[in-house]
N, C-alpha and C positions, 0 to 999 in steps of 0.2 A: 715418490717412496722407490727405492732401488729394492728391486726384487729378483731373487736368481731363482731361475727352476732347472732342476735336473731330470735329466733323462740319459737314465744311464744301463738302459736296456737295449733290446730289440727296435726294427722302426716301430712295432706298434707300442712299443711303451714308450718311444720317441716324440711320436709324431701327435699324441695328444696333450705332451708336454708343450710341446711347439704350440700347439692352439692354444691353450691357457696363455702364454708368453705374449703371444700376437694381441690377445684380447687385452691385456694389460697395457702393453704399449699403446695398444688406439684409445685407452682411460689416459694417456699421459702419463704413465709411470713407467720409469727406467727399467727396460726388462733384460733380464741377460738369461740367456740360455745356454748353457753347458751341458755336452752330448757329443757323442763320438764324430768327428771328423766326418766322415761321409752323410752326416744327416745335415752339414751345413745348409744345403737348399731349400730345408723346410724352416728355417728362421728368417719370418717375415720380417715387412717394413716396421722399421723401428725397435726391432728385435737385436740387441749385440748378442752376437754365436760366440761362444767359448768352445774350442775344438778340445775334444779329448783324446787323447791318445791311445788309449784302451779300448778298444773296438769289441761288445759281446760278437758281433756278429762274425769277426776276423777267426777270433778263437774258437766259435764253433764250427767253423768250417773246414779247420785242421782237423787230422786222424784224433788226437786226444781229448779235442771239444766234442765230436760227432758221437767217440764212444762215450762218453760221458752225458750224452743227453740219451742215449740210447741204452741205459746202464738201469735203469728203474726208479723208484724213487729212493729205495735205501743205496743202491751207489749214487745216484745225483747228491745226497746225504756227504757220504764220504768222499766224493769226489771233489765236492769245493772246496777243498785243501788243497788239493794237487794241482788243478786246472785253474783257483782264482790265485792262489796265495803268492804267486811268482810276480804276480800284476800289481796285486792288491795295494802296494805301499807309494806305485806309483800315482795310481787313480787316484786315491787319496789326496795326494799333495796335490794334484789338478784340479780336484774340486773344491780343495779350502781354499787355493788361491781364485779359483772363479768366485767363491762367494766371499771372500774378504769384504768389508766395506757395505755389504748388504742389509736392508733395513728389515728384510724379512724374506727366509729362506723354503720354498716350495720343493719338499724332496720324500720320493717315495718311501714307502713303509720299509723293504729290502735294505740291510745296513744298518739300517737306525740313523743314516746321515744327518738327519735335522736335529738330532738330542746333541749328535756329535761337535755340530757346527756351532750352536748355542751354547753349548759348555766353554769352546773356545774364543767365540766371539761376540756373544751375548745377544745376538738378534734372536727375535723368536720365529718361529717354524710352524708352518703347516706341514698335514700328510698324507701324501697323493697315496690313493688306490686305483687299481683298473681293474680289480676285483674283489667281492666283498668279504675284508678281512678284519671285521670287526666281531668279536664271538657273539653268538645268537645260539638259540634253544630250536631254531626255525629249520637248520642245515647246517651239516659239518662242516670246518675248513674247505675251501673247495680244493686244498692240496690233497684232500683224501679222496679218494674212488670211489665212494658208496654215498647212495642217494641220503640215508641217513641212520644215525646209531642213536636214535631217538634221544627227546629232549636234554638229557643230563651230557650222554655222549656224544651229541653236537657242539653242545657248550665246551667241553672238559676238549676237545680236540683240538681247538686253538691255542691253548696252553700246550698241548702235547708236542705241537707242531713247531710251536716258537721254543720250547726247551728242546728239542730235537736238533735245532740250527745253532740255538745257544751250545750248546755240549759239544758241537764239533767247529765253533768256529770263536769259542771263546777265547781262547789262547791268543789266536791271530789277531782278533779285535784290539785287547789291551794291548797288544805290542805296536800296535797299528796308533793306537791312542797316544800311546807313552813316546814311540820315538818320531811320527810323522807331526802328530798334533800338539803336543807335550802336556799330554792329560792325564790322569791318573785311573785307574783302573775301574771299572763298570763296580756297580756293587748291587745285583740282582738284576732281573731281566729290563733293559729299557723299552721294552713294548707295556708291560706293568706299569714303568713310571707314565709312562704317556698318557696311560687309560686314570692313573690316579691325579695326573693334573690337567685331565680332560682338553689335552692337546688338538685341537678339530681337525678331523678327518675331512680331507673331499674325496669322495671314490666317485671316478668318472663314469658312472653305468645307470643306464636309465632305470628307474622303478616300472617302468613297465614291463623291463626284462626282468628283474628282481624286484618284486615287490620288496618295501623295507620293511624289515622284520621289527615286529612289534617291542621285542625288547632291546632295542638297541637304544644308547642313550641320545642327548640332544644335541652332542656336540660332535653326531656324526652325520654327514650330510651325502645322501644318495642326488647327485647334483642331474645325472643325465650324461649323454656322452660328450669328449670332447673333441671335436670335429673340425679337422684342417683340410680345405679344399685342396682336390690336387688338380694339376696341370698337365697338360701333355697329351699326348697320343700319337700314333703311328698312323701312316698310310697302309701298311699291311695289316694292322688291325682292323680298321675302316672299310679296304677292299675284303676282309675274310667275313666281316659283321654281313656284309651287303650281298655277300653270295649263294644265303642261303637262312634258314630260322634260325633263330637266337639258338647259341652254342652253351655247353656247360663250360663253367671257369674250373680247372684244378689247380688247386695251387699249396704245399703243406710249409708255406715261409721258411724257414732255416730249421725246419725239424731232419733227424737224419733218416732220410725212407730207407726202407728193404730195397734190396736190388733189383727184384722183382717187380717194383712198385709202377715201373713207369710200363713192363709189360701187362701188367693185371689192369689197368686204368685205361691203357688203349683199346685194350679187348672187352671191358665193360662197358665201355661209349659204342664199341662196333655191334657189342650186344643189344644197346640200347636203340642202336638207330639214332646213334644222338653224334652230332661235331661237338670238338672241344677245343678250347683254348688252355694251354695245357702250361704252366708256371714253373719252372726249375727242375721237371725232369726231362732226363733225355730221350726225348720221343722227335722221330722224324717229322716232317711238315709236310703236308698232302693236301687233298681238295677236302678233308674232314677233321684235322689237325692242323692247329696253329701255334709252336714254340714261341713264348716270350718271354722275357726275363721282367724286369722290375717294372710294372703297372700301376696306377692310380686305382687303388681298388674303389672308389669311391664313384667313380667316373665307368669303370669298366662293369662292375654288377649288375647296376641295375638294366645291362643290355642282355644279361645273362638269362637262359632259362632256369637252371640250378646251378649253385655254387657249391663246390667239394673243398673242404678246407680243415684246416687241423684243430680247429675250435681253439685258437688264439683269443684273448680276449679281445682285441682289438680288431682282429679279421670278422670275429664272430658279431658284433656291434655293426661293421660297416657294411657287412651282409643283411641283416636282419633290417637295417636304415633302408637297405636296397629294396626292399620289398621282395624277393624272391627265397624261394625254397632254399634250403641249404641240409648239405649231408656233410655230416660233421666226423670226421675221422681221427679220432683223439690219440694220442702216443702217450702223454702223461702230464703231469702236475696238474694247472686246474682246467685241461682240455676237458677229461670228461665232464667237468661241472657243468660247464656250457654247452656240450652236447647234450646233456640231460634236458637244459634249459631250452635250448632248440625244441627238443621233440615235445616238454612240456609245455612251449608256447602255440604246438600247433604249426611251426613254421617251417616243419622238415621231419622224416620220416627218424627212426631212432637210430643212434649212433652207431658205427660201423668203425670199432677200434681199428688202429693201421696193423696190428697184429692179425687181425682175422680179413683183412684186405685181398680179395679177390676178384676176377672177373663176374662172376656169377652173383655175390651179393650186391656189387658194386651196381650191378645192371637192375637190380631188384629194386633198389633204392631209388635208382635215376628214375624207371618207371613209377615207381610211385609217388614220386616227388608231384607230379601235376594236382595231386588232390589236396598238397598242402599250399597250394599257390594262392589260393582266394584269403585264408589266414596269412600270411606271409604278407599280400600287398597290402591287408588293412593295417597290420603292425607299423611295416615300415610308413604307412602314410603317417601314422601318428607321432613316429620315431624322429619323422624327416621336421616336423614343425616345431620340437624340443629346440631347446637352446641351453644344452649344458655347460658350455664354457659360458655363458654370460651368466648363468647361477652361480658356477661356482667365483668367479670374478667379483659379482656383489657381495659373497661370503667373506671374500678376501680383504674387499674394501670395509664391509660392516664391522669386522672386529681388529 
């Protein structure tokens, strides 16, 4: 079976897709991973990599992209057109070419790519999720920054979020369907159509982290995390780790940090009397600080005392699996949801939103983190023996 797997976001979105492609290739399937060119190294043995020229990380690194990410939920939705539209036609054409001839497409829910490609080529598809996106009364849509709206409000929030996105993007989506894919306009919500047709959903999250909602239908599967083992390391990192007690890792992925963030992070670490490995912030190296670029989180996190991060779905899963406490500093989107989950699981203190980040607040949470070490380690031990990618591949083959 030829399976096309789409990795259309940041590394946190692409890496689990690469893990799924690798598992399928290991079972004898012809696996194709279509993702931004910078992630070619994630394609394992037997996986054919198709580079996409549209790279979200490059977009977000630009001034316009960072302003977009920092504009809050409403600004984010409004900015979808101005940031995404100039690149959309090229992306859709490249994804279409990568998936032509596939027997099955595995595509993220965002953009409803699976439905568009299925209409064009006739192949079945499965929906990939990296946060629980199926309606439930147990918690609101993870993009809603509230813990609960009540059972009815929680369930309604999913339709509201989907409708808001469609309202902004419907014209662009229909133009791309016509001009690039040769399809007619959408009739109604593609997400509602997926649910009517019971299109299988594979959610790469552990039920130990988000217990499966009791009102989910049977075609939605909470498989466990899809982990891709990291490789590499540096002598500089090894020397720093050997020079003292386990440090704190601080990294906020591709999020647009306030200018004061680096100063507050360094001061907070020193107030708490802790060493730090700092990723992506302009800090000076010293006896107690090591600035780093991209490093394999699954290899680094278990050697830390605490992990301070933005609460992206992939980073949260890796930190929890490492079995060390987390301090989550959410920016927006689903990150507050993951911050609340970490605290509810006892794997870290209450989240510290990035807008409130200051040295004293950070130091207080770092000093509180040891109280969470035992529960974090217990949860990490259970997560480490899960095999979510095997479960997901079993479901793909079964259907």
